[in-house]
VEXBASE-946226 format. One record per atom (N, C-alpha, C, O): x, y, z; residue in three letters. Coordinates in steps of 0.2 Angstrom, whole numbers, plus 5000, padded with zeros to 4 digits. Layout:
// VEXBASE-946226
XYZAla;...
END
This chain:
// VEXBASE-946226
497348984924Met;497749024929Met;498049084925Met;498149134929Met;498249074919Lys;498549134915Lys;498049194915Lys;498249244916Lys;497449174914Thr;496849224913Thr;496749264920Thr;496749324920Thr;496849224925Ile;496749254932Ile;497349304933Ile;497249354935Ile;497949284931Arg;498549324933Arg;498449384928Arg;498549444931Arg;498349374922Arg;498349434917Arg;497749484920Arg;497949544920Arg;497249464922Thr;496649504924Thr;496949544930Thr;496849604930Thr;497149514935Tyr;497449544941Tyr;497949594940Tyr;497949654942Tyr;498449574936Tyr;499049624935Tyr;498749684931Tyr;499049734932Tyr;498349674926Leu;498049724922Leu;497649774926Leu;497849834926Leu;497249754930Ile;496849794934Ile;497249834940Ile;497149894941Ile;497749794943Leu;498149824948Leu;498549874945Leu;498649934948Leu;498849864939Ser;499249914935Ser;498849984934Ser;499050034935Ser;498249974931Leu;497850024929Leu;497650064936Leu;497650124935Leu;497550034941Phe;497350064947Phe;497950114950Phe;497850174951Phe;498550084950Trp;499050124953Trp;499350174948Trp;499550224950Trp;499250164941Phe;499450214936Phe;498950274937Phe;499150334937Phe;498350264938Ala;497850314939Ala;497950354945Ala;497950414946Ala;498150314951Thr;498250344957Thr;498850394957Thr;498850444960Thr;499350374953Ala;500050404953Ala;500050464949Ala;500450514950Ala;499650464944Leu;499650524939Leu;499650594942Leu;500150634940Leu;499250614946Pro;499250674949Pro;499650684955Pro;499650734958Pro;499950634957Met;500250624964Met;500750684965Met;500750714971Met;501250694960Ala;501750744962Ala;501550814961Ala;501950864963Ala;500950834958Leu;500750894957Leu;500050924960Leu;499850974959Leu;499750874963Ser;499050894966Ser;499150944971Ser;498650984971Ser;499650944975Val;499651004980Val;499751064977Val;499551114979Val;500251074972Leu;500351134968Leu;499651154965Leu;499551214965Leu;499251114962Leu;498651134959Leu;498151164965Leu;497851214963Leu;498151124970Ala;497751154976Ala;497951224978Ala;497551264979Ala;498551234979Gln;498851294980Gln;498651354975Gln;498551404977Gln;498751334969Ala;498651374963Ala;497851404963Ala;497651454961Ala;497451354966Arg;496751374966Arg;496551404973Arg;495951404975Arg;497051424977Gly;496851464983Gly;496951434989Gly;496851474995Gly;497151374990Leu;497151334996Leu;497851355000Leu;498351354996Leu;497851355006Ser;498451365010Ser;498751295012Ser;498351245011Ser;499351295014Leu;499651225016Leu;499251205022Leu;499151145023Leu;499051245027Phe;498651225032Phe;497951195030Phe;497751135032Phe;497651225025Glu;497051195022Glu;497151125019Glu;496751085019Glu;497751125015Ile;497951055012Ile;498051005017Ile;497850945016Ile;498351025023Gly;498450975028Gly;497750955031Gly;497750895033Gly;497250995032Leu;496650975034Leu;496350925029Leu;495950875031Leu;496450935023Leu;496150895018Leu;496450825018Leu;496150775018Leu;497150825019Met;497450755020Met;497250725027Met;497150665027Met;497050765032Gly;496850735038Gly;496150705037Gly;496050645039Gly;495750735033Gly;495050705031Gly;495150645027Gly;494750595028Gly;495550645023Tyr;495650585018Tyr;495950525023Tyr;495650475022Tyr;496350535027Ser;496650485031Ser;496150455036Ser;496050395037Ser;495750505039Leu;495250485044Leu;494650445040Leu;494450395043Leu;494550465034Thr;494050425030Thr;494250355029Thr;493850305030Thr;494850345028Ile;495150275027Ile;495150235033Ile;494950175033Ile;495350265038Val;495450235045Val;494750205047Val;494650155049Val;494250255046Leu;493550235048Leu;493250185044Leu;492850135047Leu;493350175038Leu;493050135033Leu;493450075031Leu;493150025028Leu;494050075033Glu;494550015031Glu;494249945032Glu;494149905028Glu;494149935038Val;493849865040Val;493149855038Val;493049805036Val;492649905039Pro;491949895037Pro;491949875030Pro;491549835028Pro;492349905026Thr;492249895018Thr;492549825017Thr;492349795012Thr;493049805021Gly;493349735020Gly;492749685021Gly;492649635018Gly;492349695027Gly;491849655028Gly;491249655023Gly;490949605022Gly;491149715020Leu;490749715015Leu;490949675009Leu;490449645006Leu;491549675007Ala;491749635001Ala;491649555003Ala;491549524998Ala;491749535009Asp;491649465011Asp;490949445010Asp;490749385009Asp;490449495011Thr;489749475012Thr;489349485005Thr;488949445003Thr;489549545001Ile;489149554995Ile;489549534989Ile;489349534983Ile;490249524990Gly;490649504984Gly;491249554983Gly;491149614983Gly;491849524981Arg;492349564980Arg;492349604973Arg;492549664973Arg;492049584968Lys;491949614962Lys;491549674963Lys;491649734961Lys;490949674966Arg;490449724968Arg;490849784971Arg;490749844970Arg;491249764977Val;491549814980Val;492049854976Val;492149914977Val;492449814972Ala;492949844968Ala;492649884963Ala;492949944962Ala;492149874960Leu;491749914956Leu;491549984959Leu;491650034956Leu;491249974965Leu;491050034969Leu;491650074970Leu;491650134970Leu;492250044972Ala;492850084974Ala;493050124968Ala;493250184968Ala;493150094962Tyr;493350124956Tyr;492850184954Tyr;493150234951Tyr;492250164955Ala;491750224953Ala;491850284958Ala;491850334955Ala;491950274964Cys;492150324969Cys;492750364967Cys;492750424967Cys;493250324965Leu;493950354963Leu;493850394957Leu;494150454956Leu;493450374952Thr;493350414946Thr;492950474948Thr;493150534945Thr;492450474952Leu;492050534954Leu;492450584958Leu;492450644957Leu;492950554962Ala;493350594966Ala;493850634961Ala;493950694963Ala;494050604956Ser;494550644951Ser;494150694948Ser;494350754947Ser;493450684946Leu;493050734943Leu;492950794947Leu;493050854945Leu;492750774954Val;492650834959Val;493250874960Val;493250934960Val;493850834960Phe;494450874961Phe;494650924955Phe;494850974956Phe;494450894949Leu;494650934943Leu;494151004943Leu;494451054941Leu;493550994946Leu;493151054946Leu;493151094952Leu;492851144953Leu;493651074957Ala;493651104964Ala;493951174964Ala;494551184961Ala;493651224967Phe;494051294968Phe;493851324975Phe;494051374976Phe;493651284979Ser;493451304986Ser;493651244991Ser;493651184989Ser;493751264997Leu;493951215002Leu;493351155003Leu;493551095003Leu;492751175003Pro;492251125004Pro;492251074998Pro;492151014999Pro;492351094992Val;492351054986Val;492951004986Val;492950944984Val;493551034988Phe;494150994988Phe;494050944994Phe;494250884993Phe;493750964999Leu;493650915005Leu;493150855002Leu;493350795004Leu;492650874998Leu;492250814995Leu;492650774991Leu;492550714991Leu;493150794987Ala;493550754983Ala;493950714987Ala;494050654985Ala;494250734992Phe;494750704996Phe;494350645000Phe;494650595001Phe;493750665002Ile;493350615006Ile;493150555001Ile;493150495003Ile;492950574995Leu;492750524990Leu;493350474988Leu;493350414987Leu;493950514988Asn;494550474987Asn;494750424992Asn;494950364991Asn;494650444999Gly;494750405004Gly;494250345004Gly;494450285006Gly;493550355003Val;493050305002Val;493350254997Val;493250194998Val;493550274991Gly;493750234986Gly;494350194988Gly;494350134986Gly;494850224991Arg;495450184993Arg;495250134998Arg;495550074998Arg;494850155003Ala;494550105008Ala;494250045005Ala;494349985007Ala;493750055000Leu;493450004997Leu;493849964993Leu;493749894993Leu;494349984990Ser;494849954985Ser;495349904989Ser;495549854987Ser;495449924996Ser;495949895000Ser;495649815001Ser;495149805004Ser;496049774998Gly;495849705000Gly;495449664995Gly;495449604994Gly;494949704992Ala;494449674987Ala;494749634982Ala;494649574980Ala;495249674978Leu;495549644972Leu;496049584974Leu;496049534971Leu;496449604979Asp;496849554981Asp;496549484984Asp;496749434982Asp;496049494987Ala;495649434990Ala;495349394984Ala;495349334984Ala;495049434979Trp;494849394973Trp;495349354970Trp;495249294968Trp;495949384969Phe;496549354966Phe;496749294969Phe;496849234967Phe;496849294976Ile;497149244980Ile;496549184980Ile;496749124979Ile;495949204981Asp;495449144981Asp;495349114974Asp;495249054974Asp;495449154969Ala;495449124962Ala;496049074961Ala;495949024958Ala;496549094963Val;497149054962Val;497148994966Val;497248934963Val;496948994972Gln;496848934976Gln;496248894974Gln;496348834975Gln;495748924971Ala;495248884968Ala;495448844962Ala;495248784961Ala;495948874958Ala;496148844952Ala;496748794954Ala;496748734951Ala;497148804959Asp;497648764961Asp;497748764969Asp;498148814971Asp;497448724973Pro;497548734980Pro;498248734983Pro;498348754988Pro;498648704979Glu;499348694981Glu;499848744978Glu;500448744979Glu;499548794975Ala;499948854972Ala;500348894977Ala;500048904982Ala;500948904975Asp;501348954979Asp;501249024978Asp;501349044972Asp;500949064982Leu;500749124981Leu;501349174980Leu;501249224977Leu;501849164983Gln;502449214984Gln;502649234977Gln;502749304976Gln;502849194972Pro;503049224965Pro;502449274962Pro;502649324959Pro;501849254963Asp;501349294960Asp;501249364963Asp;501149414960Asp;501349364970Leu;501249424974Leu;501949464973Leu;501849524972Leu;502449434971Ala;503049474970Ala;503049504963Ala;503149564962Ala;502749474958Arg;502649504952Arg;502049554952Arg;502149604949Arg;501549544956Ala;501049604957Ala;501449664960Ala;501249724958Ala;501849654965Gly;502249714968Gly;502649744962Gly;502649814962Gly;502949704958Thr;503349734952Thr;502949774948Thr;503049834946Thr;502349754946Phe;501849784941Phe;501649854945Phe;501549904941Phe;501449844951Ser;501249904955Ser;501749964955Ser;501550024953Ser;502349944956Leu;502949994957Leu;503050024950Leu;503250084949Leu;503049984945Leu;503150004938Leu;502650054936Leu;502750104933Leu;501950044938Ala;501450084936Ala;501550154940Ala;501450204937Ala;501750144946Leu;501850204950Leu;502350254948Leu;502250314947Leu;502950224946Gly;503450254943Gly;503350294937Gly;503450354936Gly;503050254932Ser;502950284925Ser;502450334926Ser;502450384922Ser;501950324930Ala;501350374930Ala;501650434934Ala;501450494932Ala;502050434939Thr;502250494942Thr;502750534937Thr;502650594937Thr;503150494933Leu;503550534928Leu;503050564923Leu;503150624921Leu;502550524920Leu;502150554915Leu;501750614918Leu;501650664914Leu;501450604924Gly;501050664927Gly;501450724928Gly;501250774927Gly;502150714929Ser;502550774930Ser;502750804924Ser;502850864924Ser;502750764918Phe;502950794912Phe;502450824908Phe;502550874904Phe;501850804909Ile;501250824904Ile;501150894905Ile;501050924899Ile;501150934911Pro;501051004911Pro;501551044906Pro;501351094904Pro;502151014905His;502651054901His;502451054894His;502651094890His;502051004892Leu;501851004885Leu;501251044883Leu;501051054877Leu;500951074888Phe;500251114887Phe;500351184890Phe;499851204894Phe;500851214889Gln;500951284892Gln;500551334889Gln;500451394892Gln;500251324884Asp;499751374881Asp;499051374884Asp;498651414882Asp;498951324888Leu;498251324892Leu;498251384897Leu;498751414898Leu;497651404899Pro;497651464904Pro;498051444910Pro;498151394912Pro;498251504913Pro;498651494919Pro;498251454925Pro;497651454925Pro;498651414929Asp;498351374934Asp;498051424939Asp;498251474941Asp;497451404941Gly;497051434946Gly;496551484943Gly;496051514946Gly;496551484936Thr;496051534932Thr;495551494928Thr;495051524926Thr;495651434927Ala;495151394923Ala;495151314926Ala;495651294929Ala;494651274923Val;494651204925Val;495251174921Val;495651134925Val;495351184915Leu;495851144911Leu;496451194911Leu;496551234907Leu;496951174915Thr;497651214915Thr;498151164915Thr;498051104915Thr;498751184914Pro;499351134914Pro;499351084920Pro;499351024919Pro;499251104926Leu;499251064932Leu;498651024933Leu;498650974936Leu;498151044929Ala;497451004930Ala;497450944925Ala;497050894926Ala;497850944920Leu;497850894915Leu;498050824918Leu;497650774916Leu;498550814923Pro;498650744926Pro;497950724929Pro;497850664930Pro;497650764932Val;496950744936Val;496450724931Val;496150674932Val;496450754925Leu;495950734920Leu;496150664917Leu;495750624916Leu;496750654916Leu;497050594914Leu;496950534919Leu;496750484917Leu;497050554925Ala;496850504931Ala;496150484931Ala;496050424932Ala;495750534930Met;494950514930Met;494850464924Met;494450414925Met;495150474918Leu;495050434913Leu;495350364914Leu;494950314913Leu;495950354917Phe;496150294919Phe;495850254925Phe;495750194925Phe;495550294929His;495050264934His;494450234931His;494250184933His;494250264926Phe;493650244922Phe;493850174918Phe;493450134918Phe;494450174915Phe;494750114912Phe;494750064917Phe;494550004915Phe;494950074923Thr;495050024928Thr;494349994930Thr;494249934930Thr;493850044930Leu;493150014932Leu;492949974926Leu;492549924927Leu;493049994920Thr;492749954914Thr;493149884914Thr;492749834912Thr;493749884915Ala;494149824915Ala;493949774920Ala;493849714919Ala;493749804926Thr;493449764931Thr;492849734930Thr;492649674931Thr;492349774927Leu;491749754925Leu;491749694920Leu;491349644920Leu;492149704915Leu;492149654909Leu;492649594910Leu;492449544908Leu;493149604914Leu;493649544914Leu;493649504921Leu;493849444921Leu;493449534926Leu;493449504933Leu;492849454933Leu;492349484934Leu;493049394934Lys;492449344935Lys;492549314942Lys;493049294944Lys;491949324945Glu;491849294952Glu;491349244953Glu;490749254950Glu;491449194956Glu;490949144957Glu;490449164962Glu;490749184968Glu;489849164961Arg;489349194966Arg;489149134970Arg;488949084968Arg;489149144977Arg;489049094981Arg;488249084981Arg;487849134981Arg;488049024981Ala;487349004981Ala;487049034988Ala;487149004993Ala;486549074987Thr;486249104993Thr;485549134991Thr;485449164986Thr;485049124996Ser;484449154995Ser;484349214999Ser;483849244999Ser;484849245002Ala;484849305006Ala;484749365002Ala;485049364996Ala;484349415004Ser;484249475000Ser;484849515002Ser;485249505006Ser;484849574998Trp;485449624999Trp;485449645006Trp;485949655009Trp;484849665009Gly;484749685016Gly;485049635021Gly;485449655025Gly;484949575019Gln;485149515024Gln;485949515023Gln;486249505028Gln;486149515017Arg;486849515016Arg;487249575019Arg;487749565022Arg;486949635019Leu;487249685022Leu;487249685030Leu;487749705033Leu;486749655032Ala;486649645039Ala;487249595042Ala;487349595048Ala;487449545037Gln;487949495039Gln;488649535040Gln;489149495042Gln;488749595038Thr;489349625038Thr;489649635045Thr;490249615046Thr;489249655050Trp;489549665056Trp;489749595059Trp;490249595062Trp;489349545059Pro;489549475062Pro;490149455058Pro;490649425061Pro;490249465052Thr;490849445048Thr;491449485051Thr;491949455051Thr;491349545052Leu;491949585055Leu;492149565062Leu;492749555064Leu;491649545066Gln;491749515073Gln;492149455072Gln;492649445076Gln;491949415068Ala;492249345067Ala;493049355064Ala;493449325067Ala;493149405060Ala;493749425058Ala;494249445063Ala;494849425064Ala;493949495067Phe;494349515073Phe;494549465078Phe;495049455081Phe;494049415079Ala;494149365084Ala;494649315081Ala;495049295085Ala;494649305074Gln;495149265071Gln;495849295072Gln;496349255073Gln;495949355071Ser;496549395071Ser;496849395078Ser;497449385079Ser;496349395083Trp;496549395090Trp;496749325093Trp;497249315097Trp;496449275090Ser;496549205093Ser;497049175089Ser;497349125092Ser;497249195084Asn;497749165080Asn;498449195081Asn;498549255079Asn;498949165085Pro;499549195086Pro;499949215080Pro;500249265081Pro;499949175075Thr;500349195069Thr;500049255066Thr;500449305064Thr;499349265065Leu;499049325063Leu;499249385067Leu;499449435064Leu;499249375073Leu;499349425078Leu;500049455077Leu;500149515078Leu;500549405077Arg;501249425076Arg;501349465069Arg;501749515069Arg;501049445064Leu;501149475057Leu;500749545057Leu;501049585054Leu;500249555061Leu;499949615061Leu;500349665065Leu;500449725064Leu;500749635071Ala;501149675074Ala;501749705070Ala;501949755071Ala;502049655066Val;502549675061Val;502349725056Val;502749775055Val;501749725054Thr;501449775049Thr;501449835053Thr;501549885049Thr;501249845059Ala;501149905062Ala;501849935063Ala;502049995062Ala;502349895065Ala;503049915066Ala;503349945059Ala;503649995059Ala;503149905054Ser;503449925047Ser;503049995045Ser;503450035042Ser;502450005047Gly;502150065045Gly;502450125049Gly;502450175046Gly;502650115055Leu;502950165059Leu;503650185056Leu;503750245055Leu;504050135054Ala;504650155051Ala;504550185044Ala;504950235042Ala;504050165040Leu;503950185033Leu;503750265034Leu;503950305030Leu;503250275038Ile;503050345039Ile;503650395041Ile;503650455039Ile;504050365045Ser;504650405047Ser;505050425041Ser;505350475041Ser;505150375036Leu;505550385030Leu;505150435026Leu;505450485023Leu;504550425024Glu;504150465020Glu;504050535022Glu;504050585018Glu;504050545028Thr;503950615031Thr;504550655031Thr;504650715030Thr;505150615033Leu;505750655035Leu;506350655030Leu;506850685031Leu;506250615025Trp;506850605020Trp;506950675017Trp;507550685015Trp;506450715015Gln;506650775011Gln;507050825016Gln;507550855013Gln;506750835022Pro;507150885026Pro;507850855028Pro;508350895029Pro;507950795028Phe;508550765030Phe;509050775024Phe;509650795026Phe;508850755018Phe;509350765013Phe;509350845011Phe;509950865009Phe;508850885012Ala;508950955011Ala;509550985016Ala;509851025014Ala;509550955022Gly;510050975027Gly;510750955024Gly;511250995025Gly;510750895021Leu;511450875018Leu;511650915013Leu;512250925011Leu;511150945009Leu;511250985003Leu;511251055004Leu;511251095000Leu;511351075011Ser;511351145013Ser;511851185008Ser;512451165008Ser;511651245006Gly;512151275001Gly;511951264994Gly;512051314990Gly;511651214992Ala;511351204985Ala;510751244984Ala;510351254988Ala;510751274978Glu;510251314976Glu;509551284976Glu;509051304979Glu;509451224972Thr;508851194971Thr;508951124971Thr;509251094966Thr;508751084976Pro;508851014976Pro;508350974973Pro;508250914974Pro;507851004969Thr;507250964967Thr;507450914962Thr;507150854962Thr;508050924958Leu;508250874953Leu;508550814957Leu;508350754955Leu;508850824962Phe;509150774967Phe;508550734970Phe;508550674970Phe;508050774972Phe;507450734975Phe;507150694970Phe;506850634972Phe;507050714964Gly;506750674959Gly;507150614957Gly;506850554956Gly;507850614957Val;508250554956Val;508150504962Val;508050444961Val;508150534968Val;508050494974Val;507350454974Val;507250394975Val;506850494972Met;506150464972Met;506050414966Met;505750364967Met;506350434960Gly;506350384955Gly;506750324957Gly;506550264955Gly;507350324960Gly;507750274962Gly;507350224967Gly;507450164967Gly;506850254971Asn;506450214976Asn;506050164972Asn;505950104974Asn;505750184966Phe;505250144962Phe;505750084959Phe;505550024959Phe;506250104956Ile;506750054953Ile;506950004958Ile;506949944957Ile;507250024964Ile;507449984969Ile;506949934972Ile;507049884973Ile;506349964973Gly;505749924975Gly;505549874970Gly;505449814973Gly;505549884964Met;505449834959Met;506049784959Met;505849724959Met;506649804960Ala;507149754961Ala;507049704967Ala;507249644966Ala;506849734972Gly;506749694978Gly;506249644977Gly;506249584979Gly;505649664974Asn;505149614972Asn;505349554968Asn;505149504969Asn;505849574963Leu;506049524958Leu;506549484962Leu;506649424960Leu;506949504967Leu;507449464970Leu;507049424975Leu;507349364977Leu;506449434977Ala;506149394983Ala;506049324981Ala;506149284985Ala;505849314975Thr;505749244973Thr;506349204973Thr;506349144976Thr;506949224969Pro;507549174970Pro;507849174977Pro;508049124979Pro;507749224981Leu;508049224988Leu;507549174992Leu;507849134996Leu;506949174991Ser;506549124994Ser;506649054992Ser;506649014997Ser;506749044986Arg;506948974984Arg;507648954987Arg;507748894989Arg;508149004987Leu;508748984990Leu;508648964998Leu;509048925000Leu;508148995001Leu;508048975008Leu;507548925009Leu;507148925014Leu;507348885004Asn;506948835004Asn;506148855006Asn;505848825009Asn;506048915003Arg;505348945004Arg;505148945012Arg;504548945013Arg;505648955016Arg;505548975023Arg;505449045023Arg;505849085025Arg;504749065022Tyr;504649135021Tyr;504749175028Tyr;504849235028Tyr;504549145033Gly;504749175040Gly;505449195041Gly;505649255043Gly;505849155039Leu;506549165039Leu;506849215034Leu;507249265036Leu;506549215028Val;506649265023Val;506449335026Val;506849385026Val;505849345029Cys;505649405031Cys;506049425037Cys;506249485038Cys;506249385042Ala;506649405048Ala;507349425046Ala;507549475048Ala;507649395041Leu;508349415039Leu;508349485036Leu;508749525038Leu;507849495031Phe;507849555028Phe;507549615032Phe;507649675030Phe;507149595036Gln;506849645041Gln;507449675045Gln;507449735047Gln;507849625048Gly;508449645052Gly;508949695048Gly;509149745050Gly;509049675041Val;509549715037Val;509249775036Val;509549825036Val;508549785035Arg;508249845034Arg;508249895040Arg;508449955039Arg;508149865046Gly;508249905052Gly;508949935053Gly;509049985054Gly;509449885052Leu;510149905052Leu;510349965047Leu;510750005048Leu;510049955041Thr;510250005036Thr;509950065037Thr;510250125036Thr;509350065040Leu;509050135042Leu;509450165048Leu;509550225048Leu;509650125053Ile;510150155058Ile;510750185055Ile;510950235057Ile;511050145050Ala;511650175047Ala;511550235043Ala;511950285043Ala;510950245040Leu;510750305036Leu;510650365041Leu;510850415039Leu;510450355047Ala;510350405052Ala;511050435053Ala;511050495055Ala;511550405053Trp;512250435055Trp;512550465049Trp;513150495050Trp;512250465043Gln;512650485037Gln;512650565037Gln;512250595039Gln;513250585034Thr;513350655033Thr;513550675026Thr;513550735024Thr;513650625022Gly;513750635015Gly;513150605011Gly;512850555012Gly;513050645006Thr;512450635001Thr;512450574997Thr;511950534998Thr;512950554994Pro;512950494990Pro;512850434994Pro;512450384992Pro;513250425000Thr;513150365004Thr;512450365007Thr;512150315007Thr;512150425009Ala;511550425012Ala;510950405007Ala;510550365008Ala;511050425000Ala;510550404995Ala;510550324994Ala;510050294993Ala;511250304994Ile;511250224993Ile;510950184998Ile;510550144997Ile;511050215005Leu;510750175010Leu;509950185010Leu;509650135012Leu;509750245008Phe;509050255008Phe;508750205003Phe;508150175005Phe;509050194997Trp;508750154992Trp;508750074995Trp;508350044994Trp;509350064999Leu;509349995002Leu;508849975006Leu;508649925007Leu;508650025010Val;508050015015Val;507449995011Val;507049945013Val;507350025005Tyr;506750015001Tyr;506849944997Tyr;506349914996Tyr;507449924995Leu;507649864992Leu;507449804997Leu;507049764995Leu;507649815003Asn;507449765008Asn;506649755009Asn;506349705010Asn;506349815009Met;505649815010Met;505249785004Met;504849745005Met;505549794998Gly;505249754992Gly;505349684993Gly;504949644991Gly;505949654995Ile;506049584996Ile;505549555001Ile;505349505000Ile;505449595006Ile;504949565012Ile;504249565010Ile;503849515012Ile;504049605005Asn;503249615004Asn;502949555002Asn;502449535006Asn;503149514997Ser;502849454995Ser;502849395000Ser;502349365001Ser;503449385003Pro;503449325008Pro;503049345014Pro;502649295016Pro;502949405016His;502549425021His;501849415019His;501449385023His;501649435013Ser;500949425011Ser;500749355010Ser;500149325012Ser;501249315008Thr;501149235008Thr;500949205015Thr;500549165015Thr;501449225020Leu;501249205026Leu;500649225029Leu;500249185032Leu;500449285028Leu;499749315030Leu;499149275027Leu;498749255031Leu;499249265020Asn;498649235017Asn;498549155018Asn;498049135018Asn;499149125021Arg;499049055023Arg;498649045029Arg;498348995030Arg;498649105033Glu;498249095039Glu;497549125039Glu;497149115043Glu;497349145033Ile;496649185032Ile;496149135029Ile;496349115023Ile;495649125032Pro;495049085029Pro;494749125023Pro;494749185023Pro;494649095017Ala;494349125011Ala;493749165013Ala;493749225010Ala;493349145017Ala;492749185019Ala;492849255022Ala;492449295022Ala;493449255025Gln;493649315029Gln;494149355026Gln;494449395029Gln;494349335020Arg;495049365017Arg;495049445017Arg;495449475019Arg;494449465014Ser;494449545013Ser;494449575020Ser;494849625021Ser;494049555024Ser;494049585031Ser;494749585034Ser;494949635037Ser;495149525034Leu;495749515038Leu;496249555034Leu;496749585037Leu;496249565027Leu;496749605024Leu;496649675025Leu;497049715026Leu;495949695026Ser;495849765029Ser;496049775036Ser;496349835037Ser;496049725040Ile;496249735047Ile;497049745047Ile;497349785051Ile;497349705042Glu;498149715041Glu;498249785039Glu;498749815042Glu;497849805034Ser;497949875032Ser;497849925038Ser;498249975038Ser;497349915042Leu;497249955047Leu;497849955052Leu;498050015055Leu;498149895053Ala;498749895058Ala;499249935055Ala;499649965059Ala;499349935048Gly;499849985045Gly;499750055047Gly;500150095048Gly;499050075046Tyr;498950145047Tyr;499050165055Tyr;499250215056Tyr;498850115059Val;499050125066Val;499750145067Val;499950185071Val;500150105064Gly;500850115065Gly;501050185062Gly;501550215064Gly;500750195056Cys;500950265053Cys;500750325057Cys;501050375058Cys;500150315061Ile;499950375065Ile;500350375071Ile;500550435073Ile;500550325074Ala;501050325080Ala;501750355077Ala;502050395081Ala;501950335071Gly;502550365069Gly;502550435067Gly;502950475069Gly;501950455064Ser;501850525063Ser;501950575069Ser;502250625069Ser;501550545074Val;501550585080Val;502150585084Val;502450635086Val;502350525086Gly;502850505091Gly;503550525088Gly;503950565091Gly;503650505082Leu;504350515079Leu;504350585076Leu;504950615075Leu;503850615074Gly;503850685072Gly;504050725078Gly;504450775077Gly;503850705084Tyr;504050745090Tyr;504750735091Tyr;505050785093Tyr;504950675091Val;505750665092Val;506150705087Val;506650735089Val;505950705080Ala;506350735075Ala;506350815077Ala;506850845076Ala;505750835079Glu;505750915081Glu;506150925087Glu;506450975087Glu;506050885092Gln;506450905098Gln;507150885098Gln;507550915102Gln;507350825095Ile;508050805095Ile;508350805088Ile;508750855087Ile;508150765084Ser;508450765077Ser;508050715073Ser;507750665075Ser;508150715066Ile;507850665062Ile;508250605063Ile;507950545062Ile;508850605064Ser;509350545065Ser;509050505071Ser;509050445070Ser;508850545076Ala;508650505082Ala;507950465080Ala;507850415082Ala;507550505077Ala;506950465075Ala;507050405070Ala;506750355071Ala;507550415066Trp;507650355062Trp;508050295065Trp;507950235064Trp;508450315070Ile;508750265074Ile;508250225078Ile;508250165079Ile;507750265081Ile;507150225084Ile;506750185080Ile;506650125081Ile;506650205074Ser;506350165068Ser;506750105067Ser;506450045066Ser;507350115066Gly;507750055064Gly;507750005070Gly;507749945069Gly;507850025076Val;507749975082Val;507149935082Val;507149875083Val;506549975081Val;505949945080Val;505949885075Val;505649835076Val;506149905069Leu;506249845064Leu;506649785066Leu;506449735065Leu;507249805069Val;507649745071Val;507349705076Val;507349645076Val;506949735081Val;506649695086Val;506049655083Val;505949605085Val;505749685078Ser;505149655075Ser;505349585071Ser;504949545070Ser;505949575070Leu;506149515066Leu;506049455071Leu;505949405068Leu;506049465077Gly;505949415082Gly;505249385081Gly;505149325082Gly;504749425079Leu;504049405077Leu;504049355071Leu;503749305071Leu;504449375066Tyr;504549335060Tyr;504849265062Tyr;504549215060Tyr;505349265066Leu;505649205068Leu;505149155072Leu;505149095072Leu;504749195076Gln;504249155080Gln;503649125075Gln;503449065076Gln;503549165070Val;503049135065Val;503349075061Val;503049025060Val;504049075059Glu;504349025056Glu;504448965061Glu;504348905058Glu;504548975067Ala;504648915072Ala;503948885073Ala;503848825073Ala;503448925073Gly;502748895074Gly;502548855067Gly;502248805068Gly;502748875062Arg;502548845055Arg;502948775055Arg;502648725053Arg;503548775057Arg;503948715057Arg;503648665062Arg;503648605061Arg;503448695068Glu;503148645073Glu;502548615070Glu;502448555071Glu;502148655067Asn;501448625064Asn;501648575058Asn;501348525058Asn;502148595054Asn;502348545049Asn;502548475052Asn;502448425049Asn;502948485057Gly;503248425061Gly;502648385063Gly;502648325063Gly;502148415066Gln;501548375069Gln;501148345063Gln;500948285064Gln;501048375058Lys;500748345052Lys;501148285050Lys;500848235048Lys;501748295049Thr;502148235047Thr;502148175052Thr;502048115049Thr;502148195058Leu;502048135063Leu;501348105062Leu;501348045063Leu;500848145061Val;500148115061Val;500148065054Val;499848015055Val;500448095049Leu;500448055043Leu;500847985044Leu;500647935042Leu;501447995047Glu;501847935048Glu;501447885053Glu;501547825052Glu;501047905058Thr;500747865062Thr;500147825059Thr;500047765060Thr;499847865054His;499247835050His;499647785045His;499247745042His;
END
């Protein structure tokens, strides 16, 4: 069990560290190489569309040919994407890099997590997943935060390199180069450390690939016929809607509060860094809070989903910067608390043979919520105000807590029926 955990946390940390290294500066690098903001928007659209189209099929692929193989393919694509981005000086080459990145992200979604959960349950069928998933969230956020800071700091150490936009190796390009190396380290660690039991089968590669579509059909049927899964997917979509409204609108909201200040970039850095720290705190708090509530994970999620929604509504009304920053962090604190109990509830309902497919379907539900939030709440923010968009998001979160309560009620009913059956026998 220790080996399984160490392998999972190491690969997960390497993956998010590599992902976050160029995150803060990639747009600046693309601009320095001649791209306009409109063209960068097109690149992001191509990246998002690639993920949406491939998210669920790649989950089915992981269930049919193996989670390790798909994870290796994902990290190979991400390594290649970083290399192409490093060499890109025109829109078509940048687009290729973003599409490769989208393919890698779609392939990676669910494959490593499915491997970990199956490995844990094979080692101990009665294992409680929530503490492990909470620790995984903590490692992910630690990797994201440290890599973002490192990636932002590296260019200042190499100011003697050629100016950005004039050569391949420039100050802003160094985080991309480092990201490529860490993606390769992730690929190597997965190849050497991740052990997967191969299912006994005489099927050829072509036959196993042909099983992908039936596997996906079965996964969609499972999610539609299982009321608990359907409710959890609906909550994921609601959370995606609220999250994108925060991610998209927090900078103009705080810039409005800081009107008159010359350069709010330092403040924005503090707010962004605080998000990672607060998210880690939420993941760490999730385990003791779940124990306090007797591991009734549906109740834990409902309680903090409600608090998260009310905090977002309170944030929308703020006119003072310090209070707004604190409330902003509290929204992310509650999100961190919810993540691992939610994942525990979800994975309890997922058959092992369909785990990657259904985790990808959940990820797709989140993207659907993000798209709805981007379009709908972006329109509300433009026509009315950012505060109005956040109030709508907060109300959606508060309403969605009822779905968690239904999940909790259904679980208690099932447990009661099992107890009655045992007592009868």
